[in-house]
N, CA, C and O of each residue as an XYZ file, in Angstrom:
572
protein
N       3.831    -15.330    -12.232
C       4.882    -15.972    -11.647
C       6.176    -15.348    -12.063
O       6.497    -14.977    -13.192
N       6.969    -15.290    -10.774
C       8.425    -14.437    -11.246
C       9.445    -15.522    -11.389
O       9.794    -16.203    -10.425
N       9.954    -15.691    -12.680
C      10.978    -16.873    -12.719
C      12.367    -16.027    -13.365
O      12.275    -14.903    -13.857
N      13.325    -16.605    -13.285
C      14.598    -16.007    -13.977
C      15.624    -15.179    -13.252
O      15.364    -14.782    -12.116
N      16.606    -14.932    -13.744
C      17.586    -14.100    -13.026
C      17.955    -13.043    -14.054
O      17.976    -13.224    -15.271
N      18.271    -11.808    -13.352
C      18.387    -10.637    -14.448
C      19.393     -9.940    -13.495
O      19.446    -10.138    -12.281
N      20.247     -9.032    -14.263
C      21.531     -8.419    -13.542
C      21.321     -6.648    -13.930
O      22.128     -6.179    -14.732
N      20.487     -5.930    -13.480
C      20.290     -4.327    -13.682
C      21.221     -3.884    -12.859
O      21.881     -4.633    -12.139
N      21.357     -2.525    -12.905
C      22.064     -1.653    -12.140
C      21.361     -0.636    -11.449
O      20.394     -0.063    -11.952
N      21.863     -0.350    -10.161
C      21.027      0.738     -9.273
C      21.895      1.999     -9.938
O      23.091      1.995    -10.230
N      20.973      3.029    -10.081
C      21.646      4.061    -10.654
C      21.779      5.019     -9.239
O      21.388      4.642     -8.134
N      22.453      6.416     -9.539
C      22.983      6.945     -8.709
C      21.749      7.645     -7.498
O      22.074      8.085     -6.395
N      20.545      7.610     -7.951
C      19.419      7.983     -7.238
C      18.617      6.850     -6.684
O      17.445      6.938     -6.320
N      19.446      5.656     -6.652
C      18.849      4.563     -5.830
C      17.687      3.831     -6.549
O      16.989      3.033     -5.923
N      17.483      4.089     -7.818
C      16.543      3.363     -8.543
C      17.113      2.236     -9.378
O      18.311      2.170     -9.653
N      16.221      1.362     -9.767
C      16.380      0.016    -10.548
C      15.386     -0.061    -11.713
O      14.200      0.178    -11.485
N      15.795     -0.380    -12.938
C      14.788     -0.505    -13.839
C      14.167     -2.097    -13.700
O      14.917     -3.066    -13.823
N      13.127     -2.202    -13.507
C      12.453     -3.625    -13.318
C      12.733     -4.445    -14.682
O      12.521     -3.999    -15.809
N      13.178     -5.553    -14.417
C      13.071     -6.503    -15.516
C      11.956     -6.561    -16.525
O      10.822     -6.643    -16.053
N      12.082     -6.533    -17.807
C      11.124     -6.459    -18.624
C      10.055     -7.810    -18.383
O       8.907     -7.707    -18.813
N      10.405     -8.836    -17.813
C       9.449     -9.831    -17.619
C       8.643     -9.760    -16.451
O       7.652    -10.470    -16.280
N       9.097     -8.834    -15.574
C       8.413     -8.516    -14.241
C       7.442     -7.426    -14.504
O       6.499     -7.295    -13.723
N       7.569     -6.639    -15.509
C       6.801     -5.392    -15.490
C       5.426     -5.385    -15.571
O       4.913     -4.406    -15.029
N       4.587     -6.258    -16.134
C       3.198     -6.396    -16.316
C       2.573     -6.616    -15.059
O       1.581     -5.992    -14.685
N       3.194     -7.571    -14.354
C       2.945     -7.993    -12.855
C       2.952     -6.931    -11.876
O       2.092     -6.839    -11.000
N       4.014     -6.047    -12.031
C       4.164     -4.938    -11.203
C       3.776     -3.753    -11.545
O       4.041     -2.845    -10.757
N       3.139     -3.469    -12.642
C       3.038     -2.165    -13.268
C       1.991     -1.338    -12.453
O       2.026     -0.109    -12.496
N       1.095     -1.985    -11.737
C       0.265     -1.268    -10.879
C       0.556     -1.017     -9.396
O      -0.294     -0.564     -8.628
N       1.706     -1.311     -9.066
C       2.091     -0.975     -7.739
C       2.829     -2.461     -7.338
O       2.668     -3.569     -7.849
N       3.767     -1.992     -6.132
C       4.639     -3.100     -5.767
C       4.841     -2.698     -4.317
O       4.490     -1.585     -3.924
N       5.516     -3.776     -3.360
C       5.902     -3.360     -2.300
C       7.302     -4.108     -1.916
O       7.402     -5.331     -1.815
N       8.269     -3.262     -1.735
C       9.629     -3.701     -1.411
C       9.734     -3.741      0.080
O       9.598     -2.719      0.752
N      10.002     -5.038      0.657
C      10.436     -5.115      2.144
C      11.720     -6.153      2.168
O      12.140     -6.806      1.213
N      12.231     -6.128      3.522
C      13.395     -6.988      3.733
C      12.896     -8.371      3.671
O      11.725     -8.673      3.903
N      13.911     -9.277      3.320
C      13.539    -10.739      3.277
C      14.623    -11.286      3.887
O      15.527    -10.619      4.390
N      14.560    -12.675      3.861
C      15.672    -13.347      4.495
C      17.000    -13.282      3.753
O      17.017    -12.851      2.600
N      18.085    -13.678      4.339
C      19.466    -13.801      3.868
C      20.123    -12.419      3.419
O      21.162    -12.316      2.766
N      19.355    -11.412      3.872
C      19.701    -10.010      3.556
C      19.621     -9.855      2.080
O      20.580     -9.561      1.365
N      18.367    -10.083      1.664
C      17.998     -9.937      0.315
C      16.572     -8.821      0.477
O      16.082     -8.748      1.604
N      16.061     -8.140     -0.439
C      14.851     -7.662     -0.466
C      13.913     -8.470     -1.236
O      14.282     -8.906     -2.326
N      12.578     -8.755     -0.736
C      11.367     -9.143     -1.382
C      10.585     -7.785     -2.110
O      10.497     -6.622     -1.718
N      10.090     -8.422     -3.269
C       9.412     -7.652     -3.975
C       8.052     -8.254     -4.557
O       7.972     -9.197     -5.344
N       7.076     -7.570     -4.052
C       5.641     -8.449     -4.166
C       4.698     -7.538     -4.964
O       4.775     -6.319     -4.813
N       3.808     -8.087     -5.808
C       2.836     -7.170     -6.411
C       2.004     -6.524     -5.318
O       2.119     -7.055     -4.214
N       1.321     -5.652     -5.394
C       0.516     -5.035     -4.382
C      -0.598     -6.226     -3.812
O      -0.867     -6.536     -2.651
N      -1.096     -6.725     -5.032
C      -2.082     -7.993     -4.714
C      -1.419     -9.110     -3.835
O      -2.001     -9.426     -2.798
N      -0.323     -9.690     -4.149
C       0.323    -10.648     -3.526
C       0.557    -10.143     -2.031
O       0.143    -10.844     -1.107
N       1.118     -9.113     -1.816
C       1.390     -8.470     -0.518
C       0.082     -8.386      0.302
O       0.056     -8.754      1.477
N      -0.982     -7.903     -0.324
C      -2.307     -7.776      0.640
C      -2.933     -9.232      1.077
O      -3.649     -9.413      2.062
N      -2.482    -10.300      0.067
C      -2.869    -11.523      0.482
C      -1.724    -12.176      1.666
O      -2.105    -12.821      2.643
N      -0.573    -11.937      1.433
C       0.355    -12.162      2.469
C       0.073    -11.600      3.776
O       0.186    -12.244      4.819
N      -0.390    -10.083      3.686
C      -0.780     -9.523      4.925
C      -1.775    -10.250      5.523
O      -1.705    -10.523      6.722
N      -2.915    -10.679      4.673
C      -3.882    -11.461      5.571
C      -3.578    -12.635      6.163
O      -4.167    -12.942      7.200
N      -2.583    -13.503      5.584
C      -2.333    -14.451      6.274
C      -1.228    -14.189      7.486
O      -1.159    -14.941      8.458
N      -0.441    -13.127      7.324
C       0.380    -12.645      8.414
C      -0.874    -12.236      9.704
O      -0.657    -12.510     10.884
N      -1.915    -11.688      9.333
C      -2.672    -11.321     10.563
C      -3.104    -12.513     11.460
O      -3.453    -12.259     12.613
N      -3.105    -13.847     10.996
C      -3.429    -14.953     11.577
C      -2.334    -15.455     12.698
O      -2.477    -16.386     13.491
N      -1.274    -14.637     12.553
C      -0.153    -14.849     13.475
C      -0.572    -14.825     15.004
O      -1.362    -13.928     15.298
N      -0.219    -15.560     15.888
C      -0.615    -15.328     17.192
C       0.253    -14.368     18.101
O       1.434    -14.537     18.405
N      -0.573    -13.328     18.471
C       0.314    -12.083     19.171
C       0.724    -12.660     20.449
O       1.405    -11.937     21.177
N       0.415    -13.889     20.868
C       1.246    -14.225     22.264
C       2.531    -14.851     21.841
O       3.327    -15.094     22.748
N       2.858    -15.142     20.668
C       4.295    -15.392     19.989
C       5.251    -14.410     19.835
O       5.204    -13.566     18.940
N       6.205    -14.492     20.755
C       7.421    -13.449     20.479
C       8.013    -13.450     19.247
O       8.285    -12.408     18.649
N       8.271    -14.745     18.751
C       8.897    -14.998     17.525
C       8.202    -14.234     16.155
O       8.752    -13.674     15.207
N       6.496    -14.495     16.522
C       5.667    -13.986     15.316
C       5.810    -12.628     15.367
O       6.104    -12.015     14.341
N       5.614    -11.958     16.607
C       5.432    -10.344     16.673
C       7.050     -9.768     16.124
O       7.166     -8.716     15.495
N       8.029    -10.506     16.427
C       9.344    -10.097     16.300
C       9.535    -10.065     14.518
O      10.082     -9.122     13.945
N       8.963    -11.299     13.787
C       8.980    -11.388     12.545
C       7.968    -10.354     11.710
O       8.249     -9.849     10.623
N       6.951    -10.188     12.322
C       6.010     -9.061     11.796
C       6.640     -7.685     11.968
O       6.626     -6.877     11.040
N       7.198     -7.410     13.162
C       7.712     -6.010     13.344
C       8.924     -5.897     12.146
O       9.105     -4.825     11.567
N       9.582     -6.880     11.892
C      10.831     -6.638     11.020
C      10.517     -6.276      9.562
O      11.020     -5.397      8.863
N       9.408     -7.315      9.229
C       9.163     -7.563      8.022
C       8.167     -6.364      7.404
O       8.244     -6.010      6.227
N       7.305     -5.839      8.279
C       6.120     -4.780      8.039
C       6.721     -3.496      8.128
O       6.326     -2.564      7.426
N       7.827     -3.363      9.100
C       8.180     -1.877      9.410
C       9.457     -1.292      8.038
O       9.961     -0.200      7.778
N       9.560     -2.505      7.518
C      10.573     -2.170      6.058
C       9.893     -2.045      4.790
O      10.432     -1.742      3.725
N       8.419     -2.352      5.016
C       7.485     -2.524      3.759
C       7.637     -1.119      3.081
O       7.513     -0.079      3.727
N       7.878     -1.147      1.912
C       7.635      0.218      1.088
C       7.098      0.237     -0.262
O       7.720     -0.177     -1.240
N       5.746      0.805     -0.295
C       5.051      0.778     -1.508
C       5.912      1.671     -2.561
O       6.642      2.605     -2.229
N       5.691      1.204     -3.922
C       6.078      1.919     -4.923
C       5.511      1.566     -6.091
O       5.247      0.396     -6.370
N       5.237      2.785     -7.026
C       4.503      2.489     -8.371
C       5.780      2.699     -9.529
O       6.436      3.737     -9.438
N       6.034      1.960    -10.336
C       7.028      2.248    -11.182
C       6.667      3.307    -12.161
O       5.532      3.406    -12.626
N       7.701      4.134    -12.481
C       7.596      5.302    -13.410
C       7.321      4.935    -14.808
O       7.147      3.753    -15.105
N       7.269      5.932    -15.740
C       7.070      5.612    -17.081
C       8.418      4.652    -17.691
O       8.302      4.049    -18.758
N       9.363      4.612    -17.083
C      10.486      3.987    -17.596
C      10.991      2.632    -16.831
O      12.088      2.074    -16.852
N       9.663      2.285    -16.082
C       9.599      1.100    -15.205
C      10.796      1.071    -14.168
O      11.493      0.082    -13.944
N      10.929      2.372    -13.542
C      11.902      2.255    -12.640
C      11.250      2.342    -11.170
O      10.179      2.915    -10.967
N      12.038      1.690    -10.132
C      11.508      2.011     -8.788
C      12.524      2.660     -8.078
O      13.681      2.611     -8.495
N      12.226      3.272     -7.039
C      13.219      3.788     -6.143
C      13.522      2.839     -4.806
O      12.622      2.532     -4.024
N      14.683      2.484     -4.670
C      14.796      1.453     -3.396
C      15.182      2.367     -2.083
O      16.305      2.870     -2.075
N      14.464      2.558     -1.182
C      14.922      3.346      0.075
C      16.110      3.162      0.499
O      16.568      2.032      0.329
N      16.867      4.067      1.090
C      18.302      3.737      1.640
C      18.234      2.910      2.542
O      19.014      1.962      2.448
N      17.387      2.947      3.619
C      17.576      1.973      4.657
C      17.286      0.320      4.139
O      17.470     -0.640      4.887
N      16.859      0.220      2.890
C      16.596     -0.959      2.363
C      17.787     -1.351      1.636
O      18.213     -2.505      1.681
N      18.328     -0.442      0.978
C      19.668     -0.715      0.290
C      20.575     -1.262      1.101
O      21.260     -2.240      0.800
N      20.636     -0.436      2.545
C      21.647     -0.829      3.259
C      21.449     -2.195      4.112
O      22.350     -2.874      4.606
N      20.235     -2.402      4.157
C      20.045     -3.927      4.888
C      20.257     -4.997      3.983
O      20.586     -6.104      4.411
N      20.075     -4.743      2.581
C      20.622     -5.834      1.623
C      22.052     -5.608      1.100
O      22.525     -6.453      0.340
N      22.686     -4.660      1.409
C      24.091     -4.289      1.202
C      24.194     -3.932     -0.265
O      25.240     -4.229     -0.843
N      23.211     -3.320     -0.937
C      22.984     -3.064     -2.269
C      24.158     -2.082     -2.846
O      24.174     -0.976     -2.305
N      24.967     -2.268     -3.676
C      25.787     -1.309     -4.281
C      25.109     -0.923     -5.657
O      23.904     -0.685     -5.747
N      26.025     -0.883     -6.760
C      25.493     -0.671     -7.974
C      25.075     -1.777     -8.635
O      23.948     -1.746     -9.130
N      25.979     -3.090     -8.790
C      25.484     -4.271     -9.629
C      24.721     -5.258     -8.612
O      25.088     -5.683     -7.516
N      23.559     -5.477     -9.326
C      22.354     -6.334     -8.561
C      22.046     -7.477     -9.309
O      22.351     -7.520    -10.501
N      21.484     -8.397     -8.761
C      20.739     -9.628     -9.169
C      19.372     -9.379     -8.825
O      19.024     -9.141     -7.669
N      18.583     -9.429     -9.806
C      17.283     -9.741     -9.418
C      16.514    -10.864     -9.844
O      16.351    -11.012    -11.055
N      15.985    -11.727     -8.997
C      15.783    -13.271     -9.268
C      14.089    -13.462     -9.147
O      13.463    -12.857     -8.277
N      13.518    -14.243     -9.980
C      12.379    -14.730     -9.763
C      12.320    -15.741     -8.843
O      13.145    -16.653     -8.901
N      11.266    -15.711     -7.803
C      11.147    -16.776     -6.922
C       9.786    -17.103     -6.540
O       9.346    -17.216     -5.395
N       9.061    -17.268     -7.847
C       7.627    -17.616     -7.698
C       6.765    -16.400     -7.509
O       6.586    -15.525     -8.357
N       6.287    -16.441     -6.385
C       5.301    -15.331     -5.769
C       5.904    -14.090     -5.818
O       5.161    -13.139     -6.060
N       7.230    -13.852     -5.622
C       7.945    -12.791     -5.235
C       9.112    -12.559     -6.357
O       9.579    -13.510     -6.982
N       9.527    -11.253     -6.549
C      11.087    -11.281     -7.059
C      11.726    -10.946     -5.885
O      11.135    -10.509     -4.898
N      13.212    -11.183     -5.976
C      13.999    -10.869     -4.762
C      15.100     -9.795     -5.502
O      15.460     -9.866     -6.677
N      15.483     -8.908     -4.624
C      16.837     -8.106     -5.245
C      17.960     -8.426     -4.169
O      17.805     -8.420     -2.948
N      19.113     -8.704     -4.867
C      20.335     -9.083     -4.257
C      21.559     -8.432     -4.550
O      21.681     -8.291     -5.766
N      22.576     -7.953     -3.857
C      23.658     -7.507     -4.209
C      24.314     -8.647     -5.240
O      24.262     -9.838     -4.935
N      24.932     -8.198     -6.477
C      25.271     -9.309     -7.481
C      26.277    -10.174     -6.841
O      26.074    -11.383     -6.945
N      27.281     -9.802     -6.225
C      28.291    -10.473     -5.357
C      27.693    -11.546     -4.318
O      27.986    -12.742     -4.294
N      26.885    -10.945     -3.547
C      26.240    -11.766     -2.236
C      25.459    -12.889     -2.911
O      25.495    -14.030     -2.451
N      24.609    -12.512     -4.221
C      23.625    -13.545     -4.829
C      24.607    -14.718     -5.316
O      24.261    -15.896     -5.232
N      25.980    -14.285     -5.884
C      26.864    -15.284     -6.675
C      27.323    -16.136     -5.463
O      27.378    -17.362     -5.558
N      27.650    -15.486     -4.335
C      28.215    -16.563     -3.213
C      27.141    -17.288     -2.759
O      27.212    -18.516     -2.804
N      26.089    -16.711     -2.300
C      24.758    -17.668     -1.959
C      24.519    -18.786     -3.034
O      24.285    -19.943     -2.684
N      24.578    -18.453     -4.203
C      24.112    -19.394     -5.164
C      24.927    -20.609     -5.310
O      24.441    -21.740     -5.324
N      26.437    -20.293     -5.442
C      27.302    -21.389     -5.417
C      27.421    -22.179     -4.345
O      27.925    -23.297     -4.454
N      26.912    -21.634     -3.010
C      26.764    -22.459     -1.878
C      25.477    -23.447     -1.864
O      25.450    -24.575     -1.372
N      24.631    -22.905     -2.384
C      23.285    -23.595     -2.630
C      23.333    -24.557     -3.762
O      22.575    -25.526     -3.742
N      24.110    -24.383     -4.688
C      23.899    -25.278     -5.882
C      24.559    -26.530     -5.463
O      24.167    -27.617     -5.888
N      25.602    -26.406     -4.599
C      26.156    -27.875     -4.275
C      25.387    -28.450     -3.302
O      25.226    -29.669     -3.351
N      24.916    -27.858     -2.489
C      23.602    -28.768     -1.638
C      22.368    -29.255     -2.487
O      21.727    -30.292     -2.319
N      22.190    -28.333     -3.384
C      20.847    -28.724     -4.121
C      21.111    -30.003     -4.977
O      20.254    -30.877     -5.107
N      22.390    -30.062     -5.572
C      22.599    -31.493     -6.241
C      22.784    -32.581     -5.577
O      22.896    -33.651     -6.174
N      22.856    -32.485     -4.033
C      22.993    -33.636     -3.419
C      21.835    -33.847     -2.430
O      21.943    -34.650     -1.503
N      20.715    -33.110     -2.640
C      19.556    -33.605     -1.811
C      19.060    -35.011     -2.139
O      19.009    -35.444     -3.290
N      18.724    -35.645     -1.134
C      18.404    -37.001     -1.288
C      17.169    -37.252     -0.711
O      16.640    -38.291     -1.108
N      16.443    -36.491      0.255
C      15.197    -36.596      0.494
C      14.250    -35.474      0.219
O      14.661    -34.465     -0.354
N      13.096    -35.583      0.565
C      12.039    -34.725      0.095
C      11.843    -33.385      0.941
O      11.132    -33.223      1.933
N      12.662    -32.469      0.282
C      12.587    -30.941      1.081
C      11.187    -30.318      0.985
O      10.733    -29.636      1.904
N      10.532    -30.559     -0.114
C       9.103    -29.816     -0.144
C       8.019    -30.914     -0.242
O       8.055    -31.583     -1.275
N       7.111    -31.192      0.616
C       6.295    -32.154      0.700
C       5.455    -32.201     -0.833
O       5.018    -31.184     -1.370
N       5.351    -33.346     -1.309
C       4.869    -33.770     -2.441
C       5.729    -33.486     -3.750
O       5.143    -33.796     -4.787
N       6.885    -33.006     -3.888
C       7.852    -32.880     -4.773
C       8.737    -33.864     -4.940
O       9.646    -33.915     -4.111
N       8.710    -34.728     -5.871
C       9.805    -35.550     -6.541
C       9.316    -36.796     -5.435
O       9.881    -37.890     -5.447
């Protein structure tokens, strides 16, 4: 499970050193792809394969499902961390997420997310206010 927030930097070659707490889960390979809110999703190869199996059940007759699959899968980039636990984030994905040098890598349970540090702080500030005021059940069975 991916948990926590980390603040690595992107080097001049577009590489990121994986947070130490995520390295074991991602050591054998990972997939980086577009996520919602213009962040990047990082899945272990195993989790991505399981997600792909679930995505295969999407109805081809649904334009929304086709659109989602095209955007999500066309951006998918497999990587294997090097000996220094670095992974390269392709230019097209760096552009999609607006990544500069300062990053936020957050744990989101079954995946990690890579955000531009400033974009993450803006998003988090807005969501924390809403989070503290939730009065109804957002996720079934929670609270």
